[in-house]
TORTOR-591090 format. One record per residue: residue number from 1; residue in one letter; x, y, z of N, C-alpha, C in turn. Coordinates in nm, 3 decimals, padded with zeros to 5 digits. Atoms other than C-alpha are relative to their C-alpha. Layout:
N
+-----+---------+---------+---------+---------+---------+---------+---------+---------+---------+---------+
! num ! residuo !     n.u !     n.v !     n.w !    ca.u !    ca.v !    ca.w !     c.u !     c.v !     c.w !
+-----+---------+---------+---------+---------+---------+---------+---------+---------+---------+---------+
! NUM !       A !       X !       Y !       Z !       X !       Y !       Z !       X !       Y !       Z !
...
+-----+---------+---------+---------+---------+---------+---------+---------+---------+---------+---------+
This chain:
86
+-----+---------+---------+---------+---------+---------+---------+---------+---------+---------+---------+
! num ! residuo !     n.u !     n.v !     n.w !    ca.u !    ca.v !    ca.w !     c.u !     c.v !     c.w !
+-----+---------+---------+---------+---------+---------+---------+---------+---------+---------+---------+
!   1 !       M !  00.066 !  00.128 !  00.004 ! -01.690 !  01.308 !  14.522 !  00.079 ! -00.100 ! -00.085 !
!   2 !       E ! -00.075 !  00.090 !  00.087 ! -01.484 !  01.163 !  14.237 !  00.131 ! -00.044 !  00.064 !
!   3 !       I ! -00.126 !  00.034 ! -00.066 ! -01.164 !  01.172 !  14.443 ! -00.024 ! -00.109 !  00.103 !
!   4 !       F !  00.031 !  00.101 ! -00.100 ! -01.328 !  00.971 !  14.722 ! -00.026 ! -00.135 ! -00.068 !
!   5 !       F !  00.028 !  00.124 !  00.071 ! -01.457 !  00.711 !  14.475 !  00.127 ! -00.061 ! -00.057 !
!   6 !       Y ! -00.125 !  00.050 !  00.054 ! -01.118 !  00.681 !  14.309 !  00.087 ! -00.057 !  00.111 !
!   7 !       G ! -00.078 !  00.050 ! -00.113 ! -00.948 !  00.641 !  14.647 ! -00.053 ! -00.132 !  00.053 !
!   8 !       G !  00.060 !  00.125 ! -00.044 ! -01.193 !  00.369 !  14.749 !  00.030 ! -00.113 ! -00.097 !
!   9 !       G ! -00.033 !  00.102 !  00.099 ! -01.131 !  00.185 !  14.424 !  00.146 ! -00.041 !  00.009 !
!  10 !       L ! -00.143 !  00.030 ! -00.016 ! -00.757 !  00.209 !  14.479 !  00.024 ! -00.090 !  00.121 !
!  11 !       I ! -00.014 !  00.083 ! -00.120 ! -00.788 !  00.065 !  14.830 ! -00.055 ! -00.140 ! -00.027 !
!  12 !       L !  00.055 !  00.131 !  00.034 ! -01.011 ! -00.215 !  14.702 !  00.095 ! -00.078 ! -00.090 !
!  13 !       G ! -00.097 !  00.065 !  00.088 ! -00.759 ! -00.292 !  14.428 !  00.121 ! -00.052 !  00.076 !
!  14 !       L ! -00.115 !  00.044 ! -00.080 ! -00.475 ! -00.311 !  14.680 ! -00.036 ! -00.120 !  00.088 !
!  15 !       V !  00.043 !  00.115 ! -00.081 ! -00.675 ! -00.546 !  14.901 ! -00.009 ! -00.125 ! -00.087 !
!  16 !       V !  00.010 !  00.115 !  00.091 ! -00.754 ! -00.774 !  14.606 !  00.139 ! -00.047 ! -00.041 !
!  17 !       W ! -00.137 !  00.033 !  00.037 ! -00.387 ! -00.761 !  14.502 !  00.069 ! -00.078 !  00.112 !
!  18 !       G ! -00.060 !  00.068 ! -00.116 ! -00.278 ! -00.861 !  14.854 ! -00.057 ! -00.139 !  00.021 !
!  19 !       V !  00.063 !  00.132 ! -00.014 ! -00.527 ! -01.147 !  14.869 !  00.053 ! -00.094 ! -00.107 !
!  20 !       C ! -00.057 !  00.083 !  00.108 ! -00.400 ! -01.275 !  14.533 !  00.143 ! -00.044 !  00.034 !
!  21 !       A ! -00.137 !  00.034 ! -00.040 ! -00.041 ! -01.263 !  14.666 ! -00.002 ! -00.107 !  00.108 !
!  22 !       Y !  00.011 !  00.099 ! -00.107 ! -00.142 ! -01.456 !  14.979 ! -00.043 ! -00.136 ! -00.055 !
!  23 !       L !  00.047 !  00.126 !  00.058 ! -00.333 ! -01.718 !  14.780 !  00.105 ! -00.065 ! -00.089 !
!  24 !       A ! -00.107 !  00.056 !  00.083 ! -00.044 ! -01.759 !  14.536 !  00.106 ! -00.066 !  00.088 !
!  25 !       A ! -00.101 !  00.057 ! -00.091 !  00.197 ! -01.821 !  14.827 ! -00.050 ! -00.129 !  00.064 !
!  26 !       T !  00.051 !  00.121 ! -00.063 ! -00.028 ! -02.073 !  15.001 ! -00.021 ! -00.113 ! -00.100 !
!  27 !       T !  00.015 !  00.102 !  00.104 ! -00.106 ! -02.254 !  14.677 !  00.136 ! -00.055 ! -00.041 !
!  28 !       A ! -00.136 !  00.046 !  00.033 !  00.266 ! -02.268 !  14.597 !  00.050 ! -00.097 !  00.106 !
!  29 !       Q ! -00.042 !  00.089 ! -00.107 !  00.329 ! -02.428 !  14.936 ! -00.067 ! -00.136 ! -00.014 !
!  30 !       K !  00.072 !  00.127 !  00.017 !  00.061 ! -02.692 !  14.874 !  00.050 ! -00.080 ! -00.118 !
!  31 !       R ! -00.049 !  00.067 !  00.119 !  00.215 ! -02.771 !  14.537 !  00.150 ! -00.027 !  00.003 !
!  32 !       G ! -00.142 !  00.030 ! -00.016 !  00.571 ! -02.802 !  14.671 !  00.091 !  00.104 ! -00.063 !
!  33 !       R ! -00.081 ! -00.108 !  00.059 !  00.695 ! -02.471 !  14.527 !  00.054 !  00.090 !  00.109 !
!  34 !       R ! -00.059 ! -00.093 ! -00.096 !  00.898 ! -02.199 !  14.695 ! -00.101 !  00.109 !  00.036 !
!  35 !       V !  00.104 ! -00.092 ! -00.046 !  00.663 ! -01.989 !  14.906 !  00.040 !  00.145 ! -00.021 !
!  36 !       W ! -00.042 ! -00.141 !  00.008 !  00.866 ! -01.667 !  14.917 !  00.009 !  00.049 ! -00.143 !
!  37 !       V ! -00.006 ! -00.040 !  00.141 !  00.925 ! -01.663 !  14.543 ! -00.139 !  00.033 ! -00.051 !
!  38 !       W !  00.136 ! -00.022 !  00.049 !  00.553 ! -01.692 !  14.475 ! -00.069 !  00.113 !  00.074 !
!  39 !       A !  00.055 ! -00.115 ! -00.071 !  00.468 ! -01.441 !  14.746 !  00.047 !  00.130 ! -00.064 !
!  40 !       I ! -00.053 ! -00.121 !  00.065 !  00.696 ! -01.183 !  14.582 ! -00.061 !  00.016 ! -00.139 !
!  41 !       L !  00.065 ! -00.007 !  00.132 !  00.560 ! -01.270 !  14.237 ! -00.145 !  00.043 !  00.014 !
!  42 !       G !  00.138 ! -00.040 ! -00.023 !  00.211 ! -01.233 !  14.379 ! -00.013 !  00.148 !  00.033 !
!  43 !       I !  00.000 ! -00.143 ! -00.031 !  00.294 ! -00.889 !  14.517 !  00.024 !  00.082 ! -00.126 !
!  44 !       L ! -00.034 ! -00.076 !  00.121 !  00.443 ! -00.778 !  14.186 ! -00.105 ! -00.012 ! -00.110 !
!  45 !       T !  00.090 !  00.020 !  00.114 !  00.191 ! -00.929 !  13.945 ! -00.144 ! -00.028 !  00.039 !
!  46 !       G !  00.137 !  00.019 ! -00.047 ! -00.117 ! -01.001 !  14.158 ! -00.066 ! -00.124 ! -00.056 !
!  47 !       P !  00.078 !  00.115 !  00.048 ! -00.375 ! -01.222 !  13.987 !  00.074 ! -00.084 ! -00.105 !
!  48 !       I ! -00.076 !  00.076 !  00.101 ! -00.129 ! -01.324 !  13.713 !  00.080 ! -00.111 !  00.067 !
!  49 !       A ! -00.076 !  00.102 ! -00.073 !  00.090 ! -01.508 !  13.967 ! -00.093 ! -00.108 !  00.053 !
!  50 !       L !  00.096 !  00.098 ! -00.051 ! -00.215 ! -01.674 !  14.119 ! -00.045 ! -00.094 ! -00.112 !
!  51 !       F !  00.039 !  00.081 !  00.115 ! -00.327 ! -01.794 !  13.778 !  00.114 ! -00.094 ! -00.042 !
!  52 !       A ! -00.116 !  00.080 !  00.042 !  00.024 ! -01.916 !  13.693 !  00.027 ! -00.115 !  00.095 !
!  53 !       V ! -00.030 !  00.107 ! -00.095 !  00.072 ! -02.114 !  14.014 ! -00.109 ! -00.107 ! -00.003 !
!  54 !       Y !  00.106 !  00.100 !  00.015 ! -00.267 ! -02.285 !  13.963 !  00.021 ! -00.085 ! -00.125 !
!  55 !       L ! -00.025 !  00.077 !  00.123 ! -00.158 ! -02.392 !  13.614 !  00.116 ! -00.098 !  00.014 !
!  56 !       M ! -00.118 !  00.086 ! -00.016 !  00.166 ! -02.549 !  13.738 ! -00.037 ! -00.129 !  00.072 !
!  57 !       K !  00.021 !  00.128 ! -00.065 !  00.172 ! -02.914 !  13.833 !  00.078 ! -00.005 !  00.131 !
!  58 !       P ! -00.077 !  00.016 ! -00.125 !  00.281 ! -03.014 !  14.186 !  00.136 ! -00.063 ! -00.026 !
!  59 !       V ! -00.134 !  00.056 !  00.011 !  00.647 ! -03.098 !  14.232 ! -00.006 ! -00.145 !  00.049 !
!  60 !       P !  00.005 !  00.140 ! -00.043 !  00.681 ! -03.478 !  14.242 !  00.097 ! -00.025 !  00.116 !
!  61 !       G ! -00.086 !  00.035 ! -00.112 !  00.820 ! -03.623 !  14.563 ! -00.004 !  00.100 !  00.114 !
!  62 !       Q !  00.012 ! -00.100 ! -00.106 !  00.728 ! -03.318 !  14.770 ! -00.130 ! -00.022 !  00.075 !
!  63 !       H !  00.124 !  00.002 ! -00.077 !  00.476 ! -03.314 !  15.052 ! -00.082 !  00.119 ! -00.043 !
!  64 !       T !  00.079 ! -00.108 !  00.059 !  00.194 ! -03.110 !  14.906 ! -00.110 !  00.051 !  00.091 !
!  65 !       G !  00.096 ! -00.061 ! -00.090 !  00.005 ! -03.007 !  15.216 ! -00.106 ! -00.097 !  00.049 !
!  66 !       A !  00.102 !  00.080 ! -00.065 ! -00.306 ! -03.130 !  15.392 ! -00.100 ! -00.062 ! -00.097 !
!  67 !       A !  00.096 !  00.055 !  00.096 ! -00.493 ! -03.213 !  15.073 !  00.020 ! -00.149 ! -00.019 !
!  68 !       H ! -00.029 !  00.142 !  00.015 ! -00.324 ! -03.554 !  15.065 !  00.022 ! -00.061 !  00.138 !
!  69 !       P ! -00.017 !  00.060 ! -00.132 ! -00.359 ! -03.779 !  15.370 !  00.134 ! -00.071 !  00.011 !
!  70 !       H ! -00.126 !  00.068 ! -00.026 ! -00.051 ! -03.930 !  15.528 ! -00.017 ! -00.148 ! -00.026 !
!  71 !       T !  00.004 !  00.143 !  00.026 !  00.018 ! -04.277 !  15.398 !  00.133 ! -00.060 !  00.044 !
!  72 !       D ! -00.118 !  00.071 ! -00.048 !  00.260 ! -04.523 !  15.549 !  00.028 ! -00.115 ! -00.096 !
!  73 !       Q ! -00.036 !  00.106 !  00.095 !  00.448 ! -04.760 !  15.320 ! -00.023 ! -00.138 !  00.060 !
!  74 !       R !  00.021 !  00.129 ! -00.066 !  00.403 ! -05.036 !  15.578 ! -00.146 ! -00.044 ! -00.003 !
!  75 !       D !  00.142 !  00.036 !  00.004 !  00.024 ! -05.027 !  15.534 ! -00.026 ! -00.115 ! -00.096 !
!  76 !       E !  00.020 !  00.107 !  00.098 !  00.051 ! -05.256 !  15.232 !  00.036 ! -00.137 !  00.056 !
!  77 !       L ! -00.039 !  00.127 ! -00.059 !  00.215 ! -05.525 !  15.446 ! -00.114 ! -00.064 !  00.077 !
!  78 !       Y !  00.106 !  00.051 ! -00.086 ! -00.097 ! -05.559 !  15.659 ! -00.131 ! -00.023 ! -00.075 !
!  79 !       E !  00.121 !  00.027 !  00.076 ! -00.348 ! -05.591 !  15.377 ! -00.022 ! -00.149 ! -00.009 !
!  80 !       V !  00.036 !  00.141 !  00.011 ! -00.531 ! -05.922 !  15.365 ! -00.051 ! -00.021 ! -00.142 !
!  81 !       H !  00.039 !  00.028 !  00.138 ! -00.550 ! -06.053 !  15.012 ! -00.086 ! -00.127 !  00.001 !
!  82 !       R !  00.090 !  00.115 !  00.006 ! -00.841 ! -06.284 !  14.948 !  00.023 ! -00.074 ! -00.131 !
!  83 !       S ! -00.016 !  00.080 !  00.121 ! -00.808 ! -06.566 !  14.707 ! -00.132 ! -00.007 ! -00.077 !
!  84 !       K !  00.119 !  00.006 !  00.083 ! -01.051 ! -06.609 !  14.419 ! -00.084 ! -00.124 !  00.031 !
!  85 !       H !  00.070 !  00.128 ! -00.021 ! -01.141 ! -06.963 !  14.527 ! -00.033 ! -00.020 !  00.146 !
!  86 !       G !  00.009 !  00.012 ! -00.141 ! -01.194 ! -06.892 !  14.892 ! -00.124 ! -00.020 !  00.065 !
+-----+---------+---------+---------+---------+---------+---------+---------+---------+---------+---------+
């Protein structure tokens, strides 16, 4: 009975470890980081890599995924500015 329980806990731990690696890789992609580096770090360290990638700031100038809508620089040209005395 103890062997079965230990084996189930081991399988559960591996599943949680794999989910942490996947989440670290996808979060790294959204933050403009290297996906494969964070996937490998997630496999090796599990929740530690996930915690570390959440603490890191996004890389400036990188597209950070679907969380930010696409903006066109030309949109500002078509704004109508109202005068204060209008």
